[in-house]
N, C-alpha and C positions, 0 to 999 in steps of 0.2 A: 546610576549612569553606567555606561558601557565600560567593562574592564578589558583592557588590552593586555596581552601577554607577549613579552618580547625577550629575545635572547640579547644580552648586553652588547655582543659583538655585531649585532645587526643595526644598531642605531648610533649615529655619530656622537651624540651627546653622551651616551652611556659607555662608549668603548674604553674610557679611562679606567673602568672597573676591571679590565683584563689584567691589570698590574697588581691587584690585591690578593691576599690569601683567601682561599675558599671562594673563588669567583662563583657567583650565583649562576646556575644554569638558565634561569629565567626570572624575569621580574613581572609582577602584575601591576598595572598602572591604570589609575583613573585620572583623566584630565589630559593636559598638554605638556609635552617636554619641549625644550628649545630644539630647533631643528639642527643647529650646528653647535659645536663645542664653544662655550663662552666662559669668561671668568666666573668662578663659582666659589662661594665661601660658606663653610658650616659655622653656625653660631650655637654654642651649647653652654650649659651651666646648671646651677642648682634649681630644684623645683620650688624652693622657698626663698626667693631673692630678697635682699634688702632694697630700700629705696634707691640706694646707690647702684646696685646691680640692675634694677629695672631701668634706671635712667641711661646708664652707659650702653646697655643692650639695645635699647630703642634707638639711641643716637647712632651707634655703629651700623646697625642693620638698616636704618632709614637712609643714612648717608651713602652706604654702599649700594643699596638697591636703587637709589636715585641716580647713581652713576652708571647703572646698567649691569651690576653684578647680581647673579642669581644667589639667593639665600637658601641654604639647606638646613633643616633641623628635624627633630623627631616628634613634633606635635605634642610633646609632654607639657605638663603644667610648669609654670615659672618661666625660666629663661627661653625655652624653646618657643612657647606660645607668644611671648613678647617679640621675639625675633621675627616670627612669621607675620604678626600683625603690623609691625613697623615697616616691613618690606611692602606689604599691601598698601599701607598709608602713603608710601612713597611712589606708588604706581608701578612697583617692580614685580619681579617674578620670584616666587618662593615654592620650594618643593618639600614635602613632608614624607619621611620614611618611617613606616610603622613596624612594630615588632609583632604583628599579628596579621591574620588574613583580612582582606578588604571588605568582608561582609559586615564588619563592625568598625566604627571609629573609636579608638582608645587614646586618651580618656574620653568618656561620653560627653563630658562638659565642653569638649572642643569640636563637637559636631558642627556647630555654626561656623567656627573658624575654618574647618575643613571645606565647608561649602564656599566660604569666601576665597579660599585658596584656589578652588576650581574656577570660580567666577572670574578670578584675576588671571586666568590662563596659566595657572600652575598645575601641580600634579600631586596625587597621593600615591605612594609607591610601597610595595611589599614584595619580599622574596617568598612569602609563605602562601600556601594554598588558601582558598577563600575562607574556610571555617576554622582555621588554626587560631587558637587563643593566645593571649599574652602569657609568657612565663619569664621569670627573672633571667634565665640563660638566653632567651631570645632577645631581651633588651640589650644584652651585651653583644650578641651576634649582630644585631642591627647596627651597632655603633661603627662597625668596620665599613658599612655601606655609606653611612653619613660622611665619614672622612674620605672614603674611596671615591665618592662622586665629586669631591671638592678639591680645589687647588690649594686651599689653606683652611685652617680651623681657628676660630676665635673662642676662647673660654673667658667669659666675662665675670663669673663669680662661681666659686666652688670650694667646698670645705675639704679638709684633708682626707676624708673617707668617702668623698663623693664618687658616684659612678661615672661622673664626667671624666675622671682621671683615666678610666678605661678607654674612653674615646680618644684622649690625648695619646695613650700608648699605641692605639691603632694608627693614628696619624704619623707618629714617629716611625713606626714599623714600615709604613708606606712611603716614607720620605717626604711627607708633607710638612710645610711650615706651620709651627704651632705658635699662635699669637695669644698672649695672655694680658688681661687688664690688671695692672697693679692694684692691690687692695689695702685697706686699712690694716695695719699690723696687729691691731687689737681685736679685729673681727674674725670669729671662727669661720664665717662664710667666705673669707678671702684666704684662709690658711692654705688651701690646695693651690690656689693661683700663685701665691707668693712662693710656695715650695717649687712649683714648676719654673718660676723665674730664676730661683737659685740654681736650678739644674740646667739653665741655659735657654729656656724658652724666650721668644722675642716679645718685649713689652709693646703694647699697643695703646695709644691714647686717642687716635682719630682714624678715620677711614683712609686717610692718605698714607698712613704707616703701612697698611695692607696693600694698597694699590701700588706703592713703590716696588713691592716685591712681585706681585702676581700680574699686574696690569698697568705698567708705567704709562702706556698710551692714554689710559683713562684720565691721567692727571692733567692732560693738555687743556681740558675744559675747566677753567678756573671756577671755583665756587663763587656764587653770587652772594655778596654781603647784604643781608636784609636791611631795608630802610623803612623807617616809619613814615606815616603820612603827615606827621607834624612833629614839632620839636619834642613834645612830651613822649610820644611813642619812640622816637629815636633815642631819647635818654634812657628809657626802659630797656631797649635793645642793647645799648652800650653797657649798662650795668649787668645784664644777663651774660653778655659776652665776657665780662670781667669776672664771672664766676659767682655772682650773687644769685640766690635761689629763693630766699625767704621773702614772702610778700610784705611782712611788717618791716623788714630791713629796707626793702626797696622803697616803701612809702616814706620812711624816715630820711633816706638819702635824697629823695626827690622833693621833700618838704612841700607837698601839695595836699589837697583835701582827699578824703577817702572816696568821695563821689567821683572826682576827676580821675583818680587812680583806677578805680574799678571800671570806669568807662573806657579808659585807654587799654586796660587788659582785655576787656571784652572785644574791642575792635581788633587788637592784635591777634587774639585767638581766632576770631572769625576770618581774618585774613590768612590764617595758617602760618603766621610768623612765630608764635609761641604756643606752648601747650602746658596744661596743668599736670603736675606730678602728684596732686592731692595734698591735703594738709597745708594749703596756702603756699605751696612750693611751685615754682615756675621755671621753665627752661625754653631755650630756642628750639625750634624744630630742626 
């Protein structure tokens, strides 16, 4: 696809980058940028998330994108990829910022995801010339653009030595709000998040926590409470809203046959009301 080269100060959506350290002279872009500045949130975290990290990342990205917030991340494995995919599932816009030139998609396993981002009227962005390869220092340099392009950053899961903490440092330096998902105190994958919370980062448990700060007008449209097409489906939805995730536990609570339960799950999944987390775990979309 065509690669466009822009000076950040020449595009309304990119002009926010003028306030960061080491403002890029130019950006190379494949795809479409929003024409005007609109609420934008970066979602980042570990490359090897737990099931908890996967679930909360999907939920936050999906809910924010559904409300019209642009989701930015780095196309990396793990949290980045989940955030991009969830935004696309919500029918929203997502932007990926690479740490290498646009002649190659890195990581290569996310080439299909990159195509889907472009098909969803998003963009792949880099400050590096076409054939520049990935290097560790460029991954760190890229992080300042991820936060710089955003109004706030969400860290959903990160260990104490995670490179994600470098992204948080850029956000703080730029005066951006840093939202952090609280994690299990016994999980090494949440130690970085919990350390940031001790240092004063803002806890986030739902999309509304973020919207209250960066886009309060977006809260006027109340979330629609999902309803089932029959009493059994409504009961499953109610249990999921109450925090149950395990299919066996749901089945015991409902006291119905396995056949009835599986049929109800299938219909709810086809309707887009629930989604599988794998391992017989379920959650609302």
